[in-house]
VOMI-798871 format. One record per residue (C-alpha): residue number from 1; x, y, z. Coordinates in nm, 3 decimals, decimal comma. Layout:
BEGIN
SITE resi      xx      yy      zz
SITE  NUM       X       Y       Z
...
# end
This chain:
BEGIN
SITE resi      xx      yy      zz
SITE    1  -7,449  -6,635  -0,102
SITE    2  -7,070  -6,687  -0,115
SITE    3  -6,873  -6,518  -0,387
SITE    4  -6,543  -6,604  -0,484
SITE    5  -6,269  -6,396  -0,606
SITE    6  -6,041  -6,502  -0,899
SITE    7  -5,687  -6,382  -0,966
SITE    8  -5,584  -6,418  -1,363
SITE    9  -5,233  -6,531  -1,414
SITE   10  -4,943  -6,297  -1,471
SITE   11  -4,914  -6,223  -1,856
SITE   12  -4,738  -5,999  -2,078
SITE   13  -4,987  -5,716  -2,034
SITE   14  -4,884  -5,673  -1,676
SITE   15  -4,528  -5,592  -1,782
SITE   16  -4,650  -5,335  -1,996
SITE   17  -4,848  -5,169  -1,732
SITE   18  -4,529  -5,183  -1,518
SITE   19  -4,334  -5,002  -1,767
SITE   20  -4,613  -4,751  -1,809
SITE   21  -4,633  -4,684  -1,459
SITE   22  -4,231  -4,672  -1,410
SITE   23  -4,234  -4,943  -1,150
SITE   24  -3,908  -5,042  -0,973
SITE   25  -3,696  -5,351  -1,077
SITE   26  -3,823  -5,513  -0,755
SITE   27  -4,185  -5,508  -0,900
SITE   28  -4,058  -5,708  -1,223
SITE   29  -3,897  -5,957  -0,965
SITE   30  -4,248  -6,002  -0,779
SITE   31  -4,409  -6,023  -1,092
SITE   32  -4,196  -6,321  -1,215
SITE   33  -4,232  -6,493  -0,865
SITE   34  -4,607  -6,490  -0,864
SITE   35  -4,637  -6,645  -1,225
SITE   36  -4,732  -7,030  -1,224
SITE   37  -4,420  -7,268  -1,237
SITE   38  -4,516  -7,371  -1,578
SITE   39  -4,516  -6,998  -1,688
SITE   40  -4,190  -6,868  -1,566
SITE   41  -3,975  -7,021  -1,820
SITE   42  -4,205  -6,873  -2,102
SITE   43  -4,212  -6,530  -1,899
SITE   44  -3,862  -6,492  -1,786
SITE   45  -3,721  -6,353  -2,155
SITE   46  -4,002  -6,098  -2,156
SITE   47  -3,901  -6,017  -1,798
SITE   48  -3,562  -5,952  -1,920
SITE   49  -3,652  -5,764  -2,221
SITE   50  -3,874  -5,533  -2,027
SITE   51  -3,590  -5,470  -1,779
SITE   52  -3,371  -5,367  -2,060
SITE   53  -3,666  -5,122  -2,194
SITE   54  -3,707  -4,990  -1,842
SITE   55  -3,313  -4,917  -1,853
SITE   56  -3,307  -4,755  -2,185
SITE   57  -3,601  -4,545  -2,061
SITE   58  -3,441  -4,457  -1,752
SITE   59  -3,143  -4,347  -1,945
SITE   60  -3,330  -4,133  -2,173
SITE   61  -3,519  -3,947  -1,892
SITE   62  -3,199  -3,900  -1,719
SITE   63  -3,031  -3,753  -2,054
SITE   64  -3,334  -3,546  -2,116
SITE   65  -3,285  -3,408  -1,781
SITE   66  -2,930  -3,344  -1,817
SITE   67  -2,965  -3,167  -2,191
SITE   68  -3,256  -2,969  -2,011
SITE   69  -3,025  -2,836  -1,718
SITE   70  -2,745  -2,789  -1,995
SITE   71  -2,966  -2,573  -2,192
SITE   72  -3,078  -2,410  -1,865
SITE   73  -2,711  -2,348  -1,792
SITE   74  -2,620  -2,208  -2,122
SITE   75  -2,923  -1,987  -2,119
SITE   76  -2,795  -1,838  -1,770
SITE   77  -2,458  -1,798  -1,889
SITE   78  -2,556  -1,609  -2,212
SITE   79  -2,766  -1,376  -1,992
SITE   80  -2,451  -1,284  -1,749
SITE   81  -2,247  -0,989  -1,836
SITE   82  -2,036  -0,999  -1,509
SITE   83  -1,745  -1,211  -1,561
SITE   84  -1,720  -1,288  -1,192
SITE   85  -2,122  -1,388  -1,195
SITE   86  -2,015  -1,590  -1,497
SITE   87  -1,734  -1,789  -1,356
SITE   88  -1,946  -1,844  -1,000
SITE   89  -2,224  -1,969  -1,248
SITE   90  -2,000  -2,216  -1,416
SITE   91  -1,883  -2,413  -1,099
SITE   92  -2,197  -2,412  -0,932
SITE   93  -2,360  -2,550  -1,217
SITE   94  -2,105  -2,812  -1,281
SITE   95  -2,107  -2,918  -0,926
SITE   96  -2,493  -2,943  -0,933
SITE   97  -2,526  -3,123  -1,264
SITE   98  -2,282  -3,396  -1,183
SITE   99  -2,355  -3,419  -0,797
SITE  100  -2,010  -3,387  -0,696
SITE  101  -1,873  -3,256  -0,360
SITE  102  -1,708  -2,963  -0,521
SITE  103  -1,617  -2,797  -0,832
SITE  104  -1,368  -2,528  -0,915
SITE  105  -1,213  -2,376  -1,233
SITE  106  -0,851  -2,280  -1,308
SITE  107  -0,747  -2,031  -1,577
SITE  108  -0,415  -2,004  -1,771
SITE  109  -0,192  -1,714  -1,692
SITE  110  -0,006  -1,673  -2,026
SITE  111   0,216  -1,402  -1,897
SITE  112   0,349  -1,642  -1,619
SITE  113   0,307  -1,958  -1,819
SITE  114   0,117  -2,152  -1,535
SITE  115  -0,260  -2,183  -1,434
SITE  116  -0,429  -2,056  -1,129
SITE  117  -0,754  -2,101  -0,928
SITE  118  -0,988  -1,863  -1,016
SITE  119  -1,329  -1,964  -0,856
SITE  120  -1,439  -2,253  -0,630
SITE  121  -1,781  -2,411  -0,499
SITE  122  -1,760  -2,636  -0,212
SITE  123  -1,387  -2,579  -0,131
SITE  124  -1,300  -2,504   0,243
SITE  125  -0,925  -2,437   0,253
SITE  126  -0,768  -2,130   0,167
SITE  127  -0,456  -2,298   0,027
SITE  128  -0,662  -2,458  -0,242
SITE  129  -0,849  -2,145  -0,347
SITE  130  -0,501  -1,994  -0,386
SITE  131  -0,326  -2,259  -0,582
SITE  132  -0,119  -2,218  -0,872
SITE  133   0,008  -2,509  -1,098
SITE  134   0,278  -2,530  -1,368
SITE  135   0,183  -2,640  -1,707
SITE  136   0,192  -2,996  -1,687
SITE  137   0,211  -3,022  -1,308
SITE  138  -0,076  -3,229  -1,119
SITE  139  -0,394  -3,331  -1,268
SITE  140  -0,496  -2,964  -1,379
SITE  141  -0,158  -2,879  -1,533
SITE  142  -0,171  -3,189  -1,735
SITE  143  -0,535  -3,105  -1,875
SITE  144  -0,440  -2,749  -1,951
SITE  145  -0,078  -2,832  -2,118
SITE  146  -0,252  -3,106  -2,336
SITE  147  -0,601  -2,990  -2,370
SITE  148  -0,724  -3,370  -2,315
SITE  149  -0,976  -3,437  -2,028
SITE  150  -0,839  -3,642  -1,748
SITE  151  -1,001  -3,802  -1,448
SITE  152  -0,914  -4,024  -1,169
SITE  153  -1,126  -4,242  -0,915
SITE  154  -0,821  -4,208  -0,659
SITE  155  -0,611  -3,905  -0,696
SITE  156  -0,315  -4,024  -0,471
SITE  157  -0,272  -4,384  -0,630
SITE  158  -0,297  -4,246  -0,989
SITE  159   0,074  -4,234  -1,120
SITE  160  -0,009  -4,055  -1,479
SITE  161   0,079  -3,716  -1,368
SITE  162   0,319  -3,552  -1,133
SITE  163   0,197  -3,491  -0,754
SITE  164   0,322  -3,153  -0,705
SITE  165   0,056  -3,033  -0,490
SITE  166  -0,059  -3,354  -0,282
SITE  167  -0,031  -3,158   0,036
SITE  168  -0,309  -2,916  -0,082
SITE  169  -0,538  -3,158  -0,210
SITE  170  -0,497  -3,389   0,102
SITE  171  -0,582  -3,078   0,302
SITE  172  -0,905  -3,042   0,139
SITE  173  -0,983  -3,408   0,131
SITE  174  -1,053  -3,486  -0,239
SITE  175  -1,019  -3,795  -0,370
SITE  176  -1,185  -3,849  -0,725
SITE  177  -1,112  -3,571  -0,961
SITE  178  -1,239  -3,491  -1,323
SITE  179  -1,077  -3,216  -1,523
SITE  180  -1,174  -3,080  -1,879
SITE  181  -1,033  -2,808  -2,089
SITE  182  -1,187  -2,474  -2,161
SITE  183  -1,123  -2,427  -2,502
SITE  184  -1,185  -2,131  -2,756
SITE  185  -1,091  -2,255  -3,091
SITE  186  -0,735  -2,435  -3,023
SITE  187  -0,633  -2,222  -2,755
SITE  188  -0,710  -2,378  -2,405
SITE  189  -0,775  -2,089  -2,160
SITE  190  -0,844  -2,285  -1,856
SITE  191  -0,975  -2,623  -1,689
SITE  192  -1,315  -2,677  -1,521
SITE  193  -1,309  -2,960  -1,254
SITE  194  -1,556  -3,170  -1,056
SITE  195  -1,428  -3,372  -0,774
SITE  196  -1,567  -3,587  -0,464
SITE  197  -1,408  -3,660  -0,107
SITE  198  -1,466  -4,019  -0,199
SITE  199  -1,349  -4,281  -0,438
SITE  200  -1,580  -4,261  -0,716
SITE  201  -1,520  -4,344  -1,089
SITE  202  -1,667  -4,083  -1,349
SITE  203  -1,873  -4,234  -1,599
SITE  204  -1,837  -4,144  -2,002
SITE  205  -2,176  -3,955  -2,003
SITE  206  -2,059  -3,758  -1,674
SITE  207  -1,737  -3,674  -1,853
SITE  208  -1,917  -3,576  -2,186
SITE  209  -2,160  -3,341  -1,995
SITE  210  -1,895  -3,180  -1,786
SITE  211  -1,699  -3,125  -2,130
SITE  212  -2,034  -2,979  -2,290
SITE  213  -2,040  -2,764  -1,986
SITE  214  -1,698  -2,632  -2,037
SITE  215  -1,770  -2,535  -2,388
SITE  216  -2,063  -2,348  -2,305
SITE  217  -1,865  -2,177  -2,024
SITE  218  -1,565  -2,084  -2,242
SITE  219  -1,805  -1,882  -2,471
SITE  220  -1,958  -1,750  -2,206
SITE  221  -1,632  -1,648  -2,041
SITE  222  -1,524  -1,481  -2,385
SITE  223  -1,873  -1,309  -2,402
SITE  224  -1,842  -1,170  -2,054
SITE  225  -1,480  -1,056  -2,121
SITE  226  -1,566  -0,873  -2,445
SITE  227  -1,881  -0,703  -2,259
SITE  228  -1,643  -0,577  -2,028
SITE  229  -1,410  -0,460  -2,262
SITE  230  -1,715  -0,256  -2,440
SITE  231  -1,836  -0,141  -2,097
SITE  232  -1,483  -0,007  -1,995
SITE  233  -1,467   0,151  -2,365
SITE  234  -1,821   0,305  -2,296
SITE  235  -1,695   0,435  -1,968
SITE  236  -1,388   0,605  -2,114
SITE  237  -1,583   0,749  -2,386
SITE  238  -1,849   0,880  -2,142
SITE  239  -1,553   1,039  -1,945
SITE  240  -1,406   1,188  -2,250
SITE  241  -1,732   1,322  -2,352
SITE  242  -1,767   1,486  -2,000
SITE  243  -1,410   1,634  -2,045
SITE  244  -1,484   1,765  -2,397
SITE  245  -1,834   1,909  -2,270
SITE  246  -1,664   2,103  -1,991
SITE  247  -1,367   2,212  -2,205
SITE  248  -1,636   2,319  -2,472
SITE  249  -1,805   2,552  -2,184
SITE  250  -1,467   2,692  -2,075
SITE  251  -1,397   2,794  -2,465
SITE  252  -1,743   2,952  -2,483
SITE  253  -1,689   3,141  -2,162
SITE  254  -1,356   3,245  -2,273
SITE  255  -1,488   3,356  -2,639
SITE  256  -1,487   3,705  -2,591
SITE  257  -1,132   3,742  -2,477
SITE  258  -0,995   3,497  -2,747
SITE  259  -1,164   3,692  -3,026
SITE  260  -0,982   4,016  -2,904
SITE  261  -0,647   3,825  -2,871
SITE  262  -0,703   3,671  -3,230
SITE  263  -0,763   4,037  -3,386
SITE  264  -0,430   4,133  -3,211
SITE  265  -0,230   3,841  -3,384
SITE  266  -0,411   3,910  -3,726
SITE  267  -0,335   4,272  -3,701
SITE  268   0,019   4,209  -3,630
SITE  269   0,015   4,325  -3,293
SITE  270   0,284   4,273  -3,030
SITE  271   0,340   4,160  -2,666
SITE  272   0,241   4,486  -2,524
SITE  273  -0,109   4,459  -2,704
SITE  274  -0,164   4,110  -2,556
SITE  275  -0,078   4,273  -2,217
SITE  276  -0,278   4,545  -2,231
SITE  277  -0,586   4,363  -2,323
SITE  278  -0,564   4,121  -2,079
SITE  279  -0,501   4,391  -1,815
SITE  280  -0,857   4,543  -1,936
SITE  281  -1,048   4,245  -1,952
SITE  282  -0,920   4,049  -1,645
SITE  283  -0,918   4,371  -1,442
SITE  284  -0,559   4,336  -1,321
SITE  285  -0,213   4,419  -1,389
SITE  286  -0,014   4,171  -1,647
SITE  287   0,342   4,062  -1,709
SITE  288   0,483   3,898  -2,017
SITE  289   0,811   3,724  -1,915
SITE  290   1,063   3,537  -2,117
SITE  291   1,206   3,183  -2,036
SITE  292   1,445   3,337  -1,841
SITE  293   1,229   3,545  -1,618
SITE  294   1,288   3,888  -1,813
SITE  295   1,022   4,130  -1,877
SITE  296   0,890   4,128  -2,251
SITE  297   0,573   4,342  -2,181
SITE  298   0,381   4,466  -1,918
SITE  299   0,050   4,648  -1,867
SITE  300  -0,125   4,792  -1,549
SITE  301  -0,049   4,997  -1,224
SITE  302   0,045   4,717  -0,973
SITE  303   0,373   4,838  -0,792
SITE  304   0,501   4,520  -0,849
SITE  305   0,451   4,531  -1,233
SITE  306   0,567   4,857  -1,249
SITE  307   0,906   4,772  -1,076
SITE  308   0,947   4,476  -1,306
SITE  309   0,874   4,697  -1,608
SITE  310   1,139   4,951  -1,463
SITE  311   1,429   4,690  -1,377
SITE  312   1,357   4,455  -1,669
SITE  313   1,287   4,162  -1,441
SITE  314   1,081   4,058  -1,119
SITE  315   1,264   4,165  -0,813
SITE  316   1,420   3,884  -0,597
SITE  317   1,326   3,737  -0,373
SITE  318   0,942   3,786  -0,377
SITE  319   0,673   3,537  -0,402
SITE  320   0,592   3,608  -0,750
SITE  321   0,934   3,546  -0,879
SITE  322   0,932   3,198  -0,674
SITE  323   0,592   3,133  -0,852
SITE  324   0,755   3,219  -1,187
SITE  325   1,031   2,999  -1,142
SITE  326   0,813   2,709  -1,031
SITE  327   0,583   2,766  -1,353
SITE  328   0,899   2,737  -1,559
SITE  329   0,990   2,411  -1,408
SITE  330   0,639   2,281  -1,454
SITE  331   0,626   2,392  -1,803
SITE  332   0,675   2,004  -1,955
SITE  333   0,344   1,920  -1,752
SITE  334  -0,020   2,006  -1,845
SITE  335  -0,011   2,379  -1,850
SITE  336  -0,040   2,442  -1,488
SITE  337  -0,128   2,787  -1,339
SITE  338   0,055   2,870  -1,018
SITE  339  -0,148   3,083  -0,766
SITE  340   0,059   3,332  -0,557
SITE  341  -0,089   3,439  -0,219
SITE  342  -0,093   3,811  -0,154
SITE  343   0,219   3,955   0,070
SITE  344   0,190   4,225   0,298
SITE  345   0,012   4,501   0,156
SITE  346   0,033   4,319  -0,203
SITE  347  -0,207   4,158  -0,458
SITE  348  -0,287   3,811  -0,523
SITE  349  -0,145   3,673  -0,863
SITE  350  -0,105   3,360  -1,063
SITE  351   0,156   3,260  -1,307
SITE  352   0,078   3,039  -1,608
SITE  353   0,355   2,920  -1,839
SITE  354   0,361   2,988  -2,218
SITE  355   0,445   2,667  -2,371
SITE  356   0,467   2,482  -2,717
SITE  357   0,471   2,100  -2,694
SITE  358   0,705   2,056  -2,412
SITE  359   0,910   2,395  -2,487
SITE  360   0,876   2,662  -2,256
SITE  361   0,827   3,015  -2,444
SITE  362   0,770   3,234  -2,153
SITE  363   0,555   3,315  -1,848
SITE  364   0,220   3,510  -1,800
SITE  365   0,174   3,679  -1,470
SITE  366  -0,167   3,817  -1,358
SITE  367  -0,174   4,043  -1,051
SITE  368  -0,539   4,112  -0,930
SITE  369  -0,684   4,131  -0,577
SITE  370  -0,951   3,831  -0,651
SITE  371  -0,852   3,549  -0,845
SITE  372  -1,128   3,312  -0,954
SITE  373  -1,144   2,989  -1,169
SITE  374  -1,281   3,193  -1,469
SITE  375  -0,979   3,456  -1,467
SITE  376  -0,733   3,137  -1,419
SITE  377  -0,900   3,006  -1,741
SITE  378  -0,891   3,313  -1,944
SITE  379  -0,533   3,343  -1,865
SITE  380  -0,430   2,993  -1,959
SITE  381  -0,630   3,079  -2,317
SITE  382  -0,448   3,403  -2,338
SITE  383  -0,120   3,183  -2,291
SITE  384  -0,186   2,975  -2,599
SITE  385  -0,254   3,275  -2,792
SITE  386   0,063   3,432  -2,682
SITE  387   0,222   3,106  -2,785
SITE  388   0,125   3,132  -3,119
SITE  389   0,237   3,488  -3,150
SITE  390   0,590   3,414  -3,028
SITE  391   0,596   3,098  -3,229
SITE  392   0,502   3,313  -3,538
SITE  393   0,769   3,579  -3,436
SITE  394   1,015   3,275  -3,429
SITE  395   0,906   3,146  -3,781
SITE  396   0,986   3,486  -3,923
SITE  397   1,319   3,492  -3,769
SITE  398   1,411   3,134  -3,874
SITE  399   1,312   3,228  -4,224
SITE  400   1,549   3,514  -4,217
SITE  401   1,810   3,283  -4,073
SITE  402   1,728   3,045  -4,344
SITE  403   1,761   3,316  -4,606
SITE  404   2,128   3,418  -4,452
SITE  405   2,229   3,072  -4,443
SITE  406   2,144   3,025  -4,822
SITE  407   2,353   3,319  -4,932
SITE  408   2,657   3,198  -4,704
SITE  409   2,612   2,873  -4,923
SITE  410   2,623   3,030  -5,260
SITE  411   2,905   3,285  -5,117
SITE  412   3,142   2,980  -5,028
SITE  413   3,008   2,714  -5,266
SITE  414   2,953   2,906  -5,609
SITE  415   3,063   3,266  -5,540
SITE  416   3,103   3,328  -5,921
SITE  417   2,772   3,165  -6,070
SITE  418   2,594   3,485  -6,011
SITE  419   2,803   3,744  -5,844
SITE  420   2,575   4,032  -5,914
SITE  421   2,284   3,863  -5,772
SITE  422   2,491   3,756  -5,466
SITE  423   2,607   4,109  -5,381
SITE  424   2,236   4,208  -5,429
SITE  425   2,095   3,977  -5,194
SITE  426   2,347   4,025  -4,963
SITE  427   2,298   4,414  -4,936
SITE  428   1,925   4,318  -4,877
SITE  429   2,047   4,173  -4,555
SITE  430   2,275   4,459  -4,466
SITE  431   2,598   4,292  -4,581
SITE  432   2,850   4,492  -4,800
SITE  433   3,076   4,217  -4,965
SITE  434   3,315   4,484  -5,080
SITE  435   3,398   4,566  -4,717
SITE  436   3,648   4,374  -4,503
SITE  437   3,516   4,090  -4,294
SITE  438   3,607   3,811  -4,027
SITE  439   3,534   3,481  -4,124
SITE  440   3,467   3,216  -3,830
SITE  441   3,441   2,846  -3,846
SITE  442   3,289   2,659  -3,543
SITE  443   3,238   2,319  -3,431
SITE  444   3,168   2,094  -3,127
SITE  445   3,304   1,737  -3,108
SITE  446   2,931   1,627  -3,026
SITE  447   2,789   1,604  -3,357
SITE  448   2,434   1,610  -3,218
SITE  449   2,491   1,985  -3,136
SITE  450   2,534   2,094  -3,488
SITE  451   2,206   2,290  -3,540
SITE  452   2,192   2,411  -3,205
SITE  453   2,527   2,578  -3,269
SITE  454   2,407   2,694  -3,611
SITE  455   2,108   2,847  -3,437
SITE  456   2,278   3,009  -3,170
SITE  457   2,550   3,143  -3,425
SITE  458   2,261   3,287  -3,649
SITE  459   2,133   3,506  -3,353
SITE  460   2,463   3,620  -3,292
SITE  461   2,548   3,714  -3,642
SITE  462   2,212   3,901  -3,656
SITE  463   2,267   4,123  -3,380
SITE  464   2,612   4,204  -3,528
SITE  465   2,473   4,266  -3,896
SITE  466   2,629   3,947  -4,029
SITE  467   2,567   3,599  -4,188
SITE  468   2,569   3,260  -4,030
SITE  469   2,476   2,909  -4,114
SITE  470   2,625   2,551  -4,181
SITE  471   2,850   2,473  -4,449
SITE  472   2,969   2,135  -4,512
SITE  473   2,890   2,022  -4,153
SITE  474   3,075   2,316  -4,001
SITE  475   2,909   2,659  -3,845
SITE  476   3,015   2,935  -4,026
SITE  477   2,999   3,298  -3,932
SITE  478   3,072   3,603  -4,121
SITE  479   3,095   3,946  -3,945
SITE  480   3,205   4,302  -4,002
SITE  481   3,583   4,306  -3,957
SITE  482   3,703   4,250  -3,602
SITE  483   3,999   4,481  -3,485
SITE  484   4,144   4,155  -3,299
SITE  485   4,030   3,828  -3,455
SITE  486   4,169   3,614  -3,167
SITE  487   3,976   3,809  -2,930
SITE  488   3,672   3,781  -3,144
SITE  489   3,724   3,389  -3,193
SITE  490   3,750   3,353  -2,821
SITE  491   3,424   3,559  -2,758
SITE  492   3,219   3,363  -3,014
SITE  493   3,378   3,026  -2,869
SITE  494   3,271   3,134  -2,512
SITE  495   2,913   3,252  -2,612
SITE  496   2,847   2,929  -2,839
SITE  497   2,966   2,701  -2,563
SITE  498   2,763   2,871  -2,309
SITE  499   2,438   2,848  -2,519
SITE  500   2,456   2,478  -2,621
SITE  501   2,655   2,377  -2,287
SITE  502   2,916   2,167  -2,460
SITE  503   3,268   2,322  -2,551
SITE  504   3,256   2,490  -2,912
SITE  505   3,570   2,547  -3,074
SITE  506   3,609   2,828  -3,310
SITE  507   3,867   2,933  -3,602
SITE  508   3,894   3,271  -3,750
SITE  509   4,054   3,447  -4,031
SITE  510   4,060   3,833  -4,165
SITE  511   3,915   3,871  -4,521
SITE  512   4,003   4,173  -4,750
SITE  513   3,702   4,313  -4,932
SITE  514   3,571   4,104  -5,211
SITE  515   3,414   3,780  -5,247
SITE  516   3,744   3,574  -5,320
SITE  517   3,906   3,706  -5,026
SITE  518   3,604   3,563  -4,796
SITE  519   3,649   3,248  -4,938
SITE  520   4,014   3,195  -4,901
SITE  521   3,944   3,349  -4,537
SITE  522   3,697   3,077  -4,485
SITE  523   3,952   2,816  -4,584
SITE  524   4,200   2,965  -4,354
SITE  525   3,945   2,991  -4,056
SITE  526   3,843   2,594  -4,119
SITE  527   4,213   2,494  -4,110
SITE  528   4,273   2,693  -3,785
SITE  529   3,956   2,507  -3,650
SITE  530   4,105   2,166  -3,738
SITE  531   4,451   2,234  -3,585
SITE  532   4,261   2,368  -3,269
SITE  533   4,058   2,041  -3,247
SITE  534   4,389   1,838  -3,330
SITE  535   4,597   2,017  -3,025
SITE  536   4,306   1,937  -2,802
SITE  537   4,224   2,302  -2,738
SITE  538   3,809   2,221  -2,738
SITE  539   3,630   2,522  -2,627
SITE  540   3,898   2,769  -2,753
SITE  541   3,899   3,032  -3,044
SITE  542   4,208   3,141  -3,229
SITE  543   4,332   3,272  -3,551
SITE  544   4,637   3,117  -3,757
SITE  545   4,873   3,411  -3,624
SITE  546   4,786   3,274  -3,247
SITE  547   4,879   2,920  -3,361
SITE  548   5,242   3,018  -3,430
SITE  549   5,438   2,773  -3,609
SITE  550   5,130   2,538  -3,684
SITE  551   4,922   2,794  -3,828
SITE  552   5,240   2,917  -4,036
SITE  553   5,255   2,540  -4,183
SITE  554   4,920   2,501  -4,270
SITE  555   4,871   2,862  -4,410
SITE  556   5,196   2,847  -4,634
SITE  557   5,216   2,487  -4,706
SITE  558   4,996   2,250  -4,945
SITE  559   4,832   1,934  -4,796
SITE  560   5,053   1,735  -5,021
SITE  561   5,378   1,907  -4,900
SITE  562   5,269   1,850  -4,546
SITE  563   5,213   1,467  -4,619
SITE  564   5,551   1,443  -4,761
SITE  565   5,699   1,606  -4,485
SITE  566   5,541   1,368  -4,235
SITE  567   5,632   1,049  -4,437
SITE  568   5,979   1,181  -4,416
SITE  569   6,003   1,223  -4,075
SITE  570   5,792   0,942  -3,919
SITE  571   5,672   0,729  -4,214
SITE  572   5,828   0,395  -4,078
SITE  573   5,632   0,442  -3,755
SITE  574   5,332   0,503  -3,925
SITE  575   5,380   0,210  -4,152
SITE  576   5,463  -0,011  -3,850
SITE  577   5,142   0,100  -3,666
SITE  578   4,935  -0,010  -3,994
SITE  579   5,085  -0,346  -4,048
SITE  580   5,105  -0,457  -3,689
SITE  581   4,818  -0,251  -3,539
SITE  582   5,096  -0,124  -3,319
SITE  583   5,077   0,187  -3,051
SITE  584   5,423   0,338  -3,155
SITE  585   5,263   0,654  -3,291
SITE  586   5,041   0,702  -2,980
SITE  587   5,348   0,637  -2,731
SITE  588   5,550   0,923  -2,930
SITE  589   5,287   1,195  -2,847
SITE  590   5,282   1,073  -2,503
SITE  591   5,653   1,088  -2,478
SITE  592   5,655   1,449  -2,599
SITE  593   5,372   1,542  -2,419
SITE  594   5,544   1,441  -2,079
SITE  595   5,897   1,622  -2,190
SITE  596   6,061   1,280  -2,249
SITE  597   6,013   1,142  -1,906
SITE  598   5,969   0,762  -1,908
SITE  599   5,829   0,706  -1,602
SITE  600   5,532   0,985  -1,667
SITE  601   5,502   0,840  -2,032
SITE  602   5,432   0,461  -1,893
SITE  603   5,193   0,627  -1,653
SITE  604   5,022   0,806  -1,923
SITE  605   4,959   0,516  -2,141
SITE  606   4,887   0,285  -1,832
SITE  607   5,191   0,030  -1,948
SITE  608   5,499  -0,091  -1,769
SITE  609   5,800   0,102  -1,791
SITE  610   5,975  -0,227  -1,945
SITE  611   5,712  -0,232  -2,218
SITE  612   5,778   0,147  -2,295
SITE  613   6,147   0,068  -2,305
SITE  614   6,064  -0,199  -2,581
SITE  615   5,865   0,065  -2,762
SITE  616   6,129   0,292  -2,740
SITE  617   6,375   0,053  -2,878
SITE  618   6,150  -0,040  -3,160
SITE  619   6,107   0,335  -3,265
SITE  620   6,476   0,389  -3,264
SITE  621   6,514   0,101  -3,483
SITE  622   6,281   0,242  -3,730
SITE  623   6,375   0,627  -3,719
SITE  624   6,764   0,591  -3,625
SITE  625   6,963   0,642  -3,356
SITE  626   6,936   1,026  -3,322
SITE  627   6,573   1,060  -3,324
SITE  628   6,564   1,184  -2,960
SITE  629   6,818   1,471  -3,020
SITE  630   6,918   1,779  -3,213
SITE  631   6,723   1,876  -3,510
SITE  632   6,563   1,555  -3,545
SITE  633   6,366   1,548  -3,235
SITE  634   6,204   1,872  -3,375
SITE  635   6,110   1,726  -3,699
SITE  636   5,972   1,413  -3,526
SITE  637   5,751   1,615  -3,302
SITE  638   5,628   1,855  -3,550
SITE  639   5,548   1,568  -3,807
SITE  640   5,343   1,403  -3,506
SITE  641   5,125   1,717  -3,459
SITE  642   5,075   1,778  -3,837
SITE  643   4,986   1,383  -3,881
SITE  644   4,743   1,429  -3,605
SITE  645   4,590   1,755  -3,756
SITE  646   4,559   1,598  -4,139
SITE  647   4,424   1,304  -3,982
SITE  648   4,146   1,482  -3,787
SITE  649   4,026   1,660  -4,100
# end
């Protein structure tokens, strides 16, 4: 029997089957070709509709794939904590999602004001990997500056941006480039790129996809950066905890010594007790030295310590003396202990500075046959307690100095407010106001040295059973009467100048018994100080008697009378300088200082001699023709000096 096979004509059901099976576009064309001619016109619109449905399904599947990859990328990025790994993952995903030849990422450098290459994927040349772009330069710089995505199918033919790095791009072979900004809020932190080595336009969905990735990437970068900051903070805290733990253990090991030293402080013990306790606990010999290396206390039988006790300081030269000097130099650093190797027949030692803040208070020297870390730490602990003891002693001394200063303030400022109470308080300080005294006034041109001068003067006065303090910006010293006030003033000026390392000028005056005499002597000493300063005798000491005619004038004449004398002698010159801003007064001072030599005066003033002649002529027109001779020249010179003193007050 012969069978026959029949084929049903194509219909709409075939189109649905092709859509369901995801057939290629050619299969739809074959379907239309197989249709009878009479059905093609009817089925052609259906085929077109089916192809459109197919295209939409393909677009949806592609978008689903991209979204799936994007979600996967976001998950990967959110799980990364290392910033370098985050950046590498970003460019690798960008290249994979868009199917481009390369991808790379540039970050903004806010300090330098440009953008630089951070990570790349698929890039071969080192010049490209190290590229930097000014804001607005090239495609990347334009994106970084404007925060707007840019893409170009042909980079070298695109004239929308500056071609500053064409050589670098050409060497890498890139043609089509897409760049999108990495943004955190409104701030652009960098640019993400995808590029090809051929001409290829970027579709809108590719741009949108790269933007979405860049948004995720920016957040991931921020998270990774914050995570690194947190991890760094944790590491620092861990390190700090380790230091604290080690320090705590060291404190516990030194607890016994610390307790004994604290007991000494609370019981009012001194440096000798500290030295003896350290020698007993540490099993060696101890020296406590002041900042100048002089012995304050000693304990133990080591020959070096015994010699330092006898001589008042370490013998020099010796290794210990050198180490003590080094410890003093290093006192502003961490409390560093200097180990001293044993000399011939001697013992090893170590020196630890006694410091409070950055101030050196002294040095502890431990001499022992064998020194270990525990002994060094105990010595450093002892240095802390010793510093507290020295500071306590200083506080007591400063309180005593303040009390002396307050008495001086009342004595000079309001001596008659409570005279009996003033005498009683002075007597408590060992000062008898009914005995003769010498009053000193001291000052330095450098006003920043005021407190140092007052402190040095207070120590000086305390040793001489006197008073010292500041009164109206000047250091005042009240001492029992000196046989020679000029010599006493010079000695005090020299002492204060050496202590503060700056010239200190001192005026002195002798006071008869009684409060009023002391007040009057203070006025004389202050006037004497003003005269010395006006005469440029910085760093000297003197009394009114030593100042000759200047001292006599300021002692006998009142201030108003001196002003009248100055006005009579050189008033026109002073007025001229005031009106014209001239230099006639200074010219006269230089003229007399140079003994009337015009050439020397011109050199002193740094002016031409003709200019000096003009000034001399002007002075002659103001003072008259006889100002350079006879009695008038003496009056002019004296008036100039008095004017200088009065102006300096």
